[in-house]
BALOBA-1460 file (C-alpha; in Angstrom, 3 decimals):
// residues 353
<rec num="1" residu="x" x="31.933" y="-5.040" z="-27.960"/>
<rec num="2" residu="x" x="29.488" y="-2.934" z="-29.943"/>
<rec num="3" residu="x" x="26.688" y="-2.005" z="-27.571"/>
<rec num="4" residu="x" x="23.153" y="-2.737" z="-28.838"/>
<rec num="5" residu="x" x="22.050" y="0.795" z="-28.111"/>
<rec num="6" residu="x" x="21.580" y="3.788" z="-30.364"/>
<rec num="7" residu="x" x="22.664" y="6.770" z="-28.254"/>
<rec num="8" residu="x" x="20.825" y="9.426" z="-30.313"/>
<rec num="9" residu="x" x="17.671" y="7.287" z="-30.289"/>
<rec num="10" residu="x" x="17.825" y="6.889" z="-26.528"/>
<rec num="11" residu="x" x="18.432" y="10.615" z="-26.087"/>
<rec num="12" residu="x" x="15.398" y="11.293" z="-28.241"/>
<rec num="13" residu="x" x="13.338" y="8.851" z="-26.186"/>
<rec num="14" residu="x" x="14.368" y="10.554" z="-22.941"/>
<rec num="15" residu="x" x="11.769" y="12.754" z="-21.371"/>
<rec num="16" residu="x" x="12.091" y="16.454" z="-22.169"/>
<rec num="17" residu="x" x="12.853" y="17.966" z="-18.762"/>
<rec num="18" residu="x" x="13.132" y="21.522" z="-20.060"/>
<rec num="19" residu="x" x="9.824" y="21.242" z="-21.874"/>
<rec num="20" residu="x" x="8.098" y="19.730" z="-18.842"/>
<rec num="21" residu="x" x="9.491" y="22.400" z="-16.521"/>
<rec num="22" residu="x" x="8.111" y="25.080" z="-18.836"/>
<rec num="23" residu="x" x="4.660" y="23.463" z="-19.033"/>
<rec num="24" residu="x" x="1.990" y="25.613" z="-17.362"/>
<rec num="25" residu="x" x="-0.006" y="23.837" z="-14.659"/>
<rec num="26" residu="x" x="-3.141" y="24.936" z="-12.848"/>
<rec num="27" residu="x" x="-4.405" y="23.261" z="-9.658"/>
<rec num="28" residu="x" x="-7.401" y="24.140" z="-7.510"/>
<rec num="29" residu="x" x="-7.656" y="22.972" z="-3.895"/>
<rec num="30" residu="x" x="-11.078" y="22.956" z="-2.224"/>
<rec num="31" residu="x" x="-10.898" y="22.605" z="1.549"/>
<rec num="32" residu="x" x="-14.011" y="21.389" z="3.334"/>
<rec num="33" residu="x" x="-14.541" y="23.559" z="6.414"/>
<rec num="34" residu="x" x="-14.973" y="20.382" z="8.488"/>
<rec num="35" residu="x" x="-11.769" y="18.739" z="7.212"/>
<rec num="36" residu="x" x="-9.236" y="17.777" z="9.911"/>
<rec num="37" residu="x" x="-6.701" y="20.538" z="10.349"/>
<rec num="38" residu="x" x="-3.707" y="18.240" z="10.094"/>
<rec num="39" residu="x" x="-4.955" y="16.820" z="6.798"/>
<rec num="40" residu="x" x="-5.649" y="20.255" z="5.328"/>
<rec num="41" residu="x" x="-2.243" y="21.467" z="6.439"/>
<rec num="42" residu="x" x="-0.485" y="18.433" z="4.976"/>
<rec num="43" residu="x" x="-2.170" y="18.721" z="1.577"/>
<rec num="44" residu="x" x="-1.454" y="22.439" z="1.434"/>
<rec num="45" residu="x" x="2.196" y="21.748" z="2.277"/>
<rec num="46" residu="x" x="2.453" y="19.183" z="-0.520"/>
<rec num="47" residu="x" x="1.219" y="21.782" z="-3.001"/>
<rec num="48" residu="x" x="2.946" y="24.792" z="-1.445"/>
<rec num="49" residu="x" x="6.136" y="24.913" z="-3.524"/>
<rec num="50" residu="x" x="5.090" y="24.655" z="-7.145"/>
<rec num="51" residu="x" x="7.262" y="25.390" z="-10.129"/>
<rec num="52" residu="x" x="7.496" y="28.820" z="-11.677"/>
<rec num="53" residu="x" x="4.818" y="27.975" z="-14.246"/>
<rec num="54" residu="x" x="2.388" y="26.433" z="-11.776"/>
<rec num="55" residu="x" x="-0.644" y="28.156" z="-10.264"/>
<rec num="56" residu="x" x="-2.316" y="26.745" z="-7.133"/>
<rec num="57" residu="x" x="-5.626" y="28.263" z="-6.007"/>
<rec num="58" residu="x" x="-7.115" y="27.566" z="-2.569"/>
<rec num="59" residu="x" x="-10.868" y="27.709" z="-1.945"/>
<rec num="60" residu="x" x="-13.135" y="26.649" z="0.922"/>
<rec num="61" residu="x" x="-16.370" y="24.668" z="1.029"/>
<rec num="62" residu="x" x="-18.665" y="26.272" z="3.554"/>
<rec num="63" residu="x" x="-22.090" y="24.862" z="4.371"/>
<rec num="64" residu="x" x="-24.250" y="24.259" z="1.287"/>
<rec num="65" residu="x" x="-22.251" y="26.551" z="-0.985"/>
<rec num="66" residu="x" x="-20.364" y="25.108" z="-3.955"/>
<rec num="67" residu="x" x="-17.319" y="26.746" z="-5.494"/>
<rec num="68" residu="x" x="-17.790" y="27.263" z="-9.216"/>
<rec num="69" residu="x" x="-14.991" y="25.409" z="-11.058"/>
<rec num="70" residu="x" x="-13.295" y="27.292" z="-13.873"/>
<rec num="71" residu="x" x="-12.769" y="24.303" z="-16.155"/>
<rec num="72" residu="x" x="-9.273" y="25.565" z="-16.894"/>
<rec num="73" residu="x" x="-7.503" y="23.523" z="-14.218"/>
<rec num="74" residu="x" x="-5.321" y="20.513" z="-14.955"/>
<rec num="75" residu="x" x="-6.468" y="18.861" z="-11.718"/>
<rec num="76" residu="x" x="-8.299" y="19.616" z="-8.493"/>
<rec num="77" residu="x" x="-8.025" y="18.325" z="-4.936"/>
<rec num="78" residu="x" x="-10.850" y="18.323" z="-2.408"/>
<rec num="79" residu="x" x="-9.734" y="17.990" z="1.211"/>
<rec num="80" residu="x" x="-12.774" y="16.302" z="2.725"/>
<rec num="81" residu="x" x="-14.164" y="16.171" z="6.230"/>
<rec num="82" residu="x" x="-17.809" y="15.652" z="7.199"/>
<rec num="83" residu="x" x="-19.253" y="18.375" z="4.991"/>
<rec num="84" residu="x" x="-22.439" y="17.471" z="3.097"/>
<rec num="85" residu="x" x="-21.355" y="18.864" z="-0.272"/>
<rec num="86" residu="x" x="-18.082" y="17.054" z="-0.967"/>
<rec num="87" residu="x" x="-19.685" y="14.677" z="-3.465"/>
<rec num="88" residu="x" x="-21.552" y="17.495" z="-5.186"/>
<rec num="89" residu="x" x="-18.403" y="19.612" z="-5.418"/>
<rec num="90" residu="x" x="-16.470" y="16.701" z="-6.903"/>
<rec num="91" residu="x" x="-19.264" y="16.094" z="-9.423"/>
<rec num="92" residu="x" x="-19.255" y="19.768" z="-10.415"/>
<rec num="93" residu="x" x="-15.497" y="19.734" z="-10.976"/>
<rec num="94" residu="x" x="-15.695" y="16.555" z="-13.065"/>
<rec num="95" residu="x" x="-18.542" y="18.047" z="-15.106"/>
<rec num="96" residu="x" x="-16.269" y="21.012" z="-15.886"/>
<rec num="97" residu="x" x="-13.784" y="18.556" z="-17.420"/>
<rec num="98" residu="x" x="-11.228" y="18.562" z="-14.606"/>
<rec num="99" residu="x" x="-10.017" y="15.385" z="-12.886"/>
<rec num="100" residu="x" x="-10.572" y="15.657" z="-9.134"/>
<rec num="101" residu="x" x="-9.036" y="13.803" z="-6.226"/>
<rec num="102" residu="x" x="-10.715" y="13.630" z="-2.810"/>
<rec num="103" residu="x" x="-8.162" y="13.471" z="0.013"/>
<rec num="104" residu="x" x="-9.608" y="12.238" z="3.290"/>
<rec num="105" residu="x" x="-8.923" y="10.422" z="6.539"/>
<rec num="106" residu="x" x="-12.398" y="8.828" z="6.459"/>
<rec num="107" residu="x" x="-12.703" y="7.279" z="2.983"/>
<rec num="108" residu="x" x="-15.633" y="4.949" z="3.762"/>
<rec num="109" residu="x" x="-17.674" y="7.694" z="5.413"/>
<rec num="110" residu="x" x="-16.943" y="10.254" z="2.679"/>
<rec num="111" residu="x" x="-17.939" y="7.869" z="-0.109"/>
<rec num="112" residu="x" x="-21.076" y="6.741" z="1.738"/>
<rec num="113" residu="x" x="-22.145" y="10.350" z="2.370"/>
<rec num="114" residu="x" x="-21.595" y="11.314" z="-1.267"/>
<rec num="115" residu="x" x="-23.498" y="8.291" z="-2.543"/>
<rec num="116" residu="x" x="-26.414" y="9.012" z="-0.201"/>
<rec num="117" residu="x" x="-26.535" y="12.552" z="-1.606"/>
<rec num="118" residu="x" x="-26.762" y="11.209" z="-5.163"/>
<rec num="119" residu="x" x="-23.221" y="12.252" z="-6.100"/>
<rec num="120" residu="x" x="-21.087" y="9.102" z="-5.774"/>
<rec num="121" residu="x" x="-17.326" y="9.516" z="-5.894"/>
<rec num="122" residu="x" x="-15.437" y="6.920" z="-7.975"/>
<rec num="123" residu="x" x="-13.321" y="4.749" z="-5.685"/>
<rec num="124" residu="x" x="-10.200" y="5.532" z="-7.681"/>
<rec num="125" residu="x" x="-10.598" y="9.255" z="-6.989"/>
<rec num="126" residu="x" x="-10.482" y="8.852" z="-3.205"/>
<rec num="127" residu="x" x="-6.982" y="9.185" z="-1.735"/>
<rec num="128" residu="x" x="-6.513" y="8.157" z="1.895"/>
<rec num="129" residu="x" x="-3.731" y="6.719" z="4.041"/>
<rec num="130" residu="x" x="-3.482" y="2.970" z="4.428"/>
<rec num="131" residu="x" x="-6.217" y="1.734" z="6.775"/>
<rec num="132" residu="x" x="-4.816" y="0.399" z="10.075"/>
<rec num="133" residu="x" x="-4.952" y="-3.367" z="10.503"/>
<rec num="134" residu="x" x="-8.088" y="-4.617" z="12.308"/>
<rec num="135" residu="x" x="-7.871" y="-5.728" z="15.920"/>
<rec num="136" residu="x" x="-7.931" y="-9.439" z="16.711"/>
<rec num="137" residu="x" x="-11.197" y="-9.176" z="18.612"/>
<rec num="138" residu="x" x="-14.527" y="-9.135" z="16.790"/>
<rec num="139" residu="x" x="-15.324" y="-9.651" z="13.131"/>
<rec num="140" residu="x" x="-17.272" y="-7.057" z="11.177"/>
<rec num="141" residu="x" x="-18.158" y="-6.765" z="7.498"/>
<rec num="142" residu="x" x="-15.350" y="-5.064" z="5.601"/>
<rec num="143" residu="x" x="-17.190" y="-1.750" z="5.103"/>
<rec num="144" residu="x" x="-18.183" y="-1.541" z="8.766"/>
<rec num="145" residu="x" x="-14.722" y="-2.563" z="9.920"/>
<rec num="146" residu="x" x="-13.120" y="0.159" z="7.782"/>
<rec num="147" residu="x" x="-15.562" y="2.777" z="9.043"/>
<rec num="148" residu="x" x="-14.873" y="1.747" z="12.634"/>
<rec num="149" residu="x" x="-11.186" y="2.550" z="12.141"/>
<rec num="150" residu="x" x="-11.891" y="6.025" z="10.775"/>
<rec num="151" residu="x" x="-10.809" y="8.750" z="10.889"/>
<rec num="152" residu="x" x="-7.318" y="7.423" z="10.293"/>
<rec num="153" residu="x" x="-4.700" y="9.032" z="12.513"/>
<rec num="154" residu="x" x="-2.330" y="11.105" z="10.393"/>
<rec num="155" residu="x" x="0.979" y="9.893" z="11.803"/>
<rec num="156" residu="x" x="4.242" y="9.699" z="9.846"/>
<rec num="157" residu="x" x="3.367" y="6.345" z="8.265"/>
<rec num="158" residu="x" x="-0.086" y="7.607" z="7.261"/>
<rec num="159" residu="x" x="1.405" y="10.747" z="5.724"/>
<rec num="160" residu="x" x="3.837" y="8.668" z="3.694"/>
<rec num="161" residu="x" x="1.147" y="6.312" z="2.378"/>
<rec num="162" residu="x" x="-1.166" y="9.239" z="1.589"/>
<rec num="163" residu="x" x="1.613" y="10.931" z="-0.380"/>
<rec num="164" residu="x" x="2.122" y="7.768" z="-2.437"/>
<rec num="165" residu="x" x="-1.594" y="7.392" z="-3.160"/>
<rec num="166" residu="x" x="-1.907" y="11.031" z="-4.156"/>
<rec num="167" residu="x" x="1.158" y="10.774" z="-6.385"/>
<rec num="168" residu="x" x="-0.135" y="7.673" z="-8.169"/>
<rec num="169" residu="x" x="-3.479" y="9.374" z="-8.720"/>
<rec num="170" residu="x" x="-1.754" y="12.379" z="-10.314"/>
<rec num="171" residu="x" x="0.254" y="10.315" z="-12.806"/>
<rec num="172" residu="x" x="-2.835" y="8.300" z="-13.742"/>
<rec num="173" residu="x" x="-5.246" y="11.232" z="-14.017"/>
<rec num="174" residu="x" x="-2.797" y="13.688" z="-15.594"/>
<rec num="175" residu="x" x="-0.782" y="11.307" z="-17.766"/>
<rec num="176" residu="x" x="0.076" y="13.843" z="-20.465"/>
<rec num="177" residu="x" x="1.629" y="16.228" z="-17.927"/>
<rec num="178" residu="x" x="2.867" y="13.757" z="-15.336"/>
<rec num="179" residu="x" x="6.524" y="14.773" z="-15.652"/>
<rec num="180" residu="x" x="5.588" y="18.441" z="-15.311"/>
<rec num="181" residu="x" x="3.721" y="17.576" z="-12.109"/>
<rec num="182" residu="x" x="6.689" y="15.571" z="-10.795"/>
<rec num="183" residu="x" x="9.041" y="18.488" z="-11.386"/>
<rec num="184" residu="x" x="6.618" y="20.908" z="-9.711"/>
<rec num="185" residu="x" x="5.584" y="18.727" z="-6.749"/>
<rec num="186" residu="x" x="8.084" y="16.344" z="-5.080"/>
<rec num="187" residu="x" x="5.393" y="13.933" z="-3.840"/>
<rec num="188" residu="x" x="4.740" y="12.885" z="-7.456"/>
<rec num="189" residu="x" x="8.356" y="11.931" z="-8.200"/>
<rec num="190" residu="x" x="8.671" y="8.549" z="-6.513"/>
<rec num="191" residu="x" x="5.287" y="7.255" z="-7.788"/>
<rec num="192" residu="x" x="6.239" y="8.316" z="-11.318"/>
<rec num="193" residu="x" x="9.596" y="6.567" z="-11.057"/>
<rec num="194" residu="x" x="8.076" y="3.413" z="-9.524"/>
<rec num="195" residu="x" x="5.501" y="3.326" z="-12.316"/>
<rec num="196" residu="x" x="8.315" y="3.347" z="-14.885"/>
<rec num="197" residu="x" x="10.121" y="0.528" z="-13.064"/>
<rec num="198" residu="x" x="7.047" y="-1.682" z="-12.727"/>
<rec num="199" residu="x" x="6.039" y="-1.246" z="-16.354"/>
<rec num="200" residu="x" x="9.542" y="-1.881" z="-17.689"/>
<rec num="201" residu="x" x="10.203" y="-4.916" z="-15.467"/>
<rec num="202" residu="x" x="6.990" y="-6.575" z="-16.634"/>
<rec num="203" residu="x" x="7.737" y="-5.722" z="-20.243"/>
<rec num="204" residu="x" x="11.204" y="-7.250" z="-19.947"/>
<rec num="205" residu="x" x="9.776" y="-10.344" z="-18.261"/>
<rec num="206" residu="x" x="7.555" y="-10.722" z="-21.303"/>
<rec num="207" residu="x" x="10.445" y="-10.096" z="-23.677"/>
<rec num="208" residu="x" x="12.500" y="-12.759" z="-21.920"/>
<rec num="209" residu="x" x="9.609" y="-15.197" z="-22.166"/>
<rec num="210" residu="x" x="9.017" y="-14.760" z="-25.906"/>
<rec num="211" residu="x" x="11.264" y="-17.608" z="-26.991"/>
<rec num="212" residu="x" x="9.785" y="-17.911" z="-30.479"/>
<rec num="213" residu="x" x="11.781" y="-14.861" z="-31.583"/>
<rec num="214" residu="x" x="15.356" y="-16.137" z="-31.032"/>
<rec num="215" residu="x" x="17.949" y="-13.443" z="-30.408"/>
<rec num="216" residu="x" x="15.443" y="-10.598" z="-30.469"/>
<rec num="217" residu="x" x="15.088" y="-10.168" z="-26.742"/>
<rec num="218" residu="x" x="18.346" y="-8.568" z="-25.560"/>
<rec num="219" residu="x" x="18.522" y="-5.453" z="-27.764"/>
<rec num="220" residu="x" x="14.902" y="-4.642" z="-26.948"/>
<rec num="221" residu="x" x="15.403" y="-5.356" z="-23.255"/>
<rec num="222" residu="x" x="18.518" y="-3.197" z="-23.170"/>
<rec num="223" residu="x" x="16.839" y="-0.224" z="-24.811"/>
<rec num="224" residu="x" x="13.885" y="-0.673" z="-22.489"/>
<rec num="225" residu="x" x="16.139" y="-0.481" z="-19.437"/>
<rec num="226" residu="x" x="17.933" y="2.575" z="-20.776"/>
<rec num="227" residu="x" x="14.627" y="4.342" z="-21.324"/>
<rec num="228" residu="x" x="13.513" y="3.413" z="-17.796"/>
<rec num="229" residu="x" x="16.627" y="4.902" z="-16.227"/>
<rec num="230" residu="x" x="16.209" y="8.066" z="-18.281"/>
<rec num="231" residu="x" x="12.595" y="8.322" z="-17.106"/>
<rec num="232" residu="x" x="13.631" y="7.904" z="-13.469"/>
<rec num="233" residu="x" x="16.366" y="10.510" z="-13.785"/>
<rec num="234" residu="x" x="13.911" y="12.898" z="-15.426"/>
<rec num="235" residu="x" x="11.353" y="12.391" z="-12.623"/>
<rec num="236" residu="x" x="13.955" y="13.720" z="-10.185"/>
<rec num="237" residu="x" x="14.962" y="16.586" z="-12.466"/>
<rec num="238" residu="x" x="18.317" y="15.024" z="-13.393"/>
<rec num="239" residu="x" x="19.109" y="15.564" z="-17.077"/>
<rec num="240" residu="x" x="21.717" y="13.353" z="-18.745"/>
<rec num="241" residu="x" x="24.427" y="14.899" z="-20.883"/>
<rec num="242" residu="x" x="26.249" y="13.051" z="-23.644"/>
<rec num="243" residu="x" x="29.016" y="11.657" z="-21.432"/>
<rec num="244" residu="x" x="26.576" y="10.330" z="-18.832"/>
<rec num="245" residu="x" x="24.496" y="8.737" z="-21.560"/>
<rec num="246" residu="x" x="27.557" y="6.825" z="-22.791"/>
<rec num="247" residu="x" x="28.381" y="5.715" z="-19.262"/>
<rec num="248" residu="x" x="24.814" y="4.595" z="-18.710"/>
<rec num="249" residu="x" x="24.793" y="2.779" z="-22.057"/>
<rec num="250" residu="x" x="27.856" y="0.791" z="-21.020"/>
<rec num="251" residu="x" x="26.135" y="-0.297" z="-17.826"/>
<rec num="252" residu="x" x="22.878" y="-1.193" z="-19.511"/>
<rec num="253" residu="x" x="24.842" y="-2.995" z="-22.218"/>
<rec num="254" residu="x" x="25.690" y="-5.513" z="-19.501"/>
<rec num="255" residu="x" x="22.134" y="-6.752" z="-19.951"/>
<rec num="256" residu="x" x="23.662" y="-9.212" z="-22.412"/>
<rec num="257" residu="x" x="24.690" y="-11.102" z="-19.293"/>
<rec num="258" residu="x" x="21.005" y="-11.941" z="-18.930"/>
<rec num="259" residu="x" x="21.162" y="-14.208" z="-21.960"/>
<rec num="260" residu="x" x="24.247" y="-16.071" z="-20.747"/>
<rec num="261" residu="x" x="22.752" y="-16.657" z="-17.319"/>
<rec num="262" residu="x" x="19.461" y="-17.784" z="-18.797"/>
<rec num="263" residu="x" x="21.252" y="-20.257" z="-21.058"/>
<rec num="264" residu="x" x="23.216" y="-21.670" z="-18.132"/>
<rec num="265" residu="x" x="20.231" y="-22.248" z="-15.914"/>
<rec num="266" residu="x" x="17.331" y="-22.856" z="-18.282"/>
<rec num="267" residu="x" x="18.417" y="-26.439" z="-18.968"/>
<rec num="268" residu="x" x="18.370" y="-27.198" z="-15.256"/>
<rec num="269" residu="x" x="14.651" y="-26.411" z="-15.006"/>
<rec num="270" residu="x" x="12.887" y="-28.728" z="-17.480"/>
<rec num="271" residu="x" x="9.949" y="-27.044" z="-19.190"/>
<rec num="272" residu="x" x="10.595" y="-23.716" z="-17.479"/>
<rec num="273" residu="x" x="13.431" y="-22.282" z="-19.559"/>
<rec num="274" residu="x" x="11.226" y="-19.429" z="-20.789"/>
<rec num="275" residu="x" x="10.278" y="-18.608" z="-17.220"/>
<rec num="276" residu="x" x="13.920" y="-18.493" z="-16.134"/>
<rec num="277" residu="x" x="14.584" y="-15.894" z="-18.830"/>
<rec num="278" residu="x" x="11.496" y="-14.011" z="-17.704"/>
<rec num="279" residu="x" x="12.628" y="-14.100" z="-14.077"/>
<rec num="280" residu="x" x="16.123" y="-12.882" z="-14.912"/>
<rec num="281" residu="x" x="14.771" y="-10.076" z="-17.110"/>
<rec num="282" residu="x" x="12.278" y="-9.040" z="-14.453"/>
<rec num="283" residu="x" x="14.691" y="-9.184" z="-11.514"/>
<rec num="284" residu="x" x="17.563" y="-7.394" z="-13.211"/>
<rec num="285" residu="x" x="15.379" y="-4.616" z="-14.583"/>
<rec num="286" residu="x" x="13.545" y="-4.058" z="-11.319"/>
<rec num="287" residu="x" x="16.779" y="-4.023" z="-9.312"/>
<rec num="288" residu="x" x="18.311" y="-1.394" z="-11.572"/>
<rec num="289" residu="x" x="15.217" y="0.786" z="-11.335"/>
<rec num="290" residu="x" x="14.774" y="0.472" z="-7.567"/>
<rec num="291" residu="x" x="18.436" y="1.231" z="-6.983"/>
<rec num="292" residu="x" x="18.160" y="4.365" z="-9.121"/>
<rec num="293" residu="x" x="15.088" y="5.530" z="-7.177"/>
<rec num="294" residu="x" x="16.705" y="5.019" z="-3.779"/>
<rec num="295" residu="x" x="19.844" y="6.741" z="-5.006"/>
<rec num="296" residu="x" x="17.970" y="9.852" z="-6.110"/>
<rec num="297" residu="x" x="15.725" y="9.788" z="-3.027"/>
<rec num="298" residu="x" x="18.871" y="9.916" z="-0.872"/>
<rec num="299" residu="x" x="19.979" y="13.068" z="-2.663"/>
<rec num="300" residu="x" x="22.288" y="11.523" z="-5.242"/>
<rec num="301" residu="x" x="22.922" y="13.223" z="-8.551"/>
<rec num="302" residu="x" x="23.467" y="11.872" z="-12.020"/>
<rec num="303" residu="x" x="27.230" y="11.457" z="-11.552"/>
<rec num="304" residu="x" x="27.105" y="8.240" z="-9.510"/>
<rec num="305" residu="x" x="24.024" y="6.642" z="-11.057"/>
<rec num="306" residu="x" x="25.826" y="4.216" z="-13.369"/>
<rec num="307" residu="x" x="27.842" y="2.505" z="-10.641"/>
<rec num="308" residu="x" x="24.786" y="2.186" z="-8.395"/>
<rec num="309" residu="x" x="22.569" y="0.499" z="-10.980"/>
<rec num="310" residu="x" x="25.416" y="-1.747" z="-12.175"/>
<rec num="311" residu="x" x="25.922" y="-3.235" z="-8.708"/>
<rec num="312" residu="x" x="22.193" y="-3.713" z="-8.206"/>
<rec num="313" residu="x" x="21.748" y="-5.343" z="-11.600"/>
<rec num="314" residu="x" x="24.620" y="-7.797" z="-11.202"/>
<rec num="315" residu="x" x="23.528" y="-8.896" z="-7.732"/>
<rec num="316" residu="x" x="19.886" y="-9.337" z="-8.711"/>
<rec num="317" residu="x" x="20.601" y="-11.210" z="-11.940"/>
<rec num="318" residu="x" x="23.007" y="-13.594" z="-10.222"/>
<rec num="319" residu="x" x="20.525" y="-14.274" z="-7.419"/>
<rec num="320" residu="x" x="17.612" y="-14.758" z="-9.815"/>
<rec num="321" residu="x" x="19.581" y="-17.161" z="-11.968"/>
<rec num="322" residu="x" x="20.668" y="-19.272" z="-8.995"/>
<rec num="323" residu="x" x="17.226" y="-19.355" z="-7.441"/>
<rec num="324" residu="x" x="15.435" y="-20.195" z="-10.674"/>
<rec num="325" residu="x" x="17.639" y="-23.257" z="-11.105"/>
<rec num="326" residu="x" x="16.624" y="-24.799" z="-7.767"/>
<rec num="327" residu="x" x="13.639" y="-27.062" z="-7.039"/>
<rec num="328" residu="x" x="11.999" y="-24.005" z="-5.518"/>
<rec num="329" residu="x" x="12.564" y="-21.998" z="-8.669"/>
<rec num="330" residu="x" x="8.917" y="-22.019" z="-9.641"/>
<rec num="331" residu="x" x="8.049" y="-19.899" z="-6.635"/>
<rec num="332" residu="x" x="10.805" y="-17.428" z="-7.461"/>
<rec num="333" residu="x" x="9.598" y="-16.902" z="-11.006"/>
<rec num="334" residu="x" x="5.853" y="-16.900" z="-10.347"/>
<rec num="335" residu="x" x="5.660" y="-13.109" z="-10.290"/>
<rec num="336" residu="x" x="7.493" y="-12.835" z="-13.598"/>
<rec num="337" residu="x" x="5.345" y="-15.565" z="-15.134"/>
<rec num="338" residu="x" x="2.118" y="-13.858" z="-14.125"/>
<rec num="339" residu="x" x="3.300" y="-10.501" z="-15.396"/>
<rec num="340" residu="x" x="4.573" y="-11.950" z="-18.634"/>
<rec num="341" residu="x" x="1.662" y="-14.285" z="-19.419"/>
<rec num="342" residu="x" x="-0.626" y="-11.640" z="-20.875"/>
<rec num="343" residu="x" x="2.185" y="-10.052" z="-22.852"/>
<rec num="344" residu="x" x="3.242" y="-13.406" z="-24.266"/>
<rec num="345" residu="x" x="-0.287" y="-14.257" z="-25.407"/>
<rec num="346" residu="x" x="-0.683" y="-10.866" z="-27.050"/>
<rec num="347" residu="x" x="2.643" y="-11.050" z="-28.879"/>
<rec num="348" residu="x" x="2.039" y="-14.620" z="-30.024"/>
<rec num="349" residu="x" x="-1.376" y="-13.596" z="-31.308"/>
<rec num="350" residu="x" x="0.149" y="-10.782" z="-33.344"/>
<rec num="351" residu="x" x="2.878" y="-13.074" z="-34.632"/>
<rec num="352" residu="x" x="0.367" y="-15.654" z="-35.854"/>
<rec num="353" residu="x" x="-1.693" y="-12.895" z="-37.406"/>
């Protein structure tokens, strides 16, 4: 069977690992003198092993003194404690044109202190571990309840959630250089890969739902999945040579199974055939991406990627097809429907136009 995939086009679409690795990066870290030692140490460790073209500068916030930002940084991180000038320092860095993240174990207190000083910190720029669940006794307003559970203890779970939040901030704030950051700093890799999976799964849910373009969904979905896997591999510094690309293309070419499964089950769910296709597209794409991430996280290399994602795809597509054809199928496909709804409306609007 001729695969619906243009190998040179996919290679061209793959992220340029060599170019990203050679991209110069500059990061400034400002450590509040009152910041918890374990937090400061953890952030420094995350940024301690940069790539050869990456410069990390460490400065300290002492008393009322602000550190003058250079304006040449790609990003900055403030490690916040109870110091009075965290908000002002963040404002100064933003004014110099540099995106700045505030890492803290007391997010409510840090934001309140900055706002009181007239230098509010945007909520999206505050990175903190997940807040512990409230106790069963007593009910407080949300802000007071959060503050009562601060500072958050920096245990293993808190470190992991903080790493994820910091990584997602980096890929959002430094979008043009996000691969360069992932190659330089390992904590950015999983968030970058997860972002590619989420975006592609929702796109393929929408593609599967666009039934007014018969036959147009599978080639697009297939290329989308191939690009996703290339992006994940690139995030972990795993380049694909020509032979691996062909192997991966053969696996992704199995996405044509999506159409057959959708046809089999769509008739069993009156009025929801489009949603079955959306669910199958979403589930299969997400399973392939998640399997690739876990594989690379466990230390796998590019050699075994194809077999891993093939197993994950086949299992997920079969399960999604079976579940969508049951009376409870609506619940199974709700996530795909919600993700696809906006895309469907937008595409239909363009088609009518």
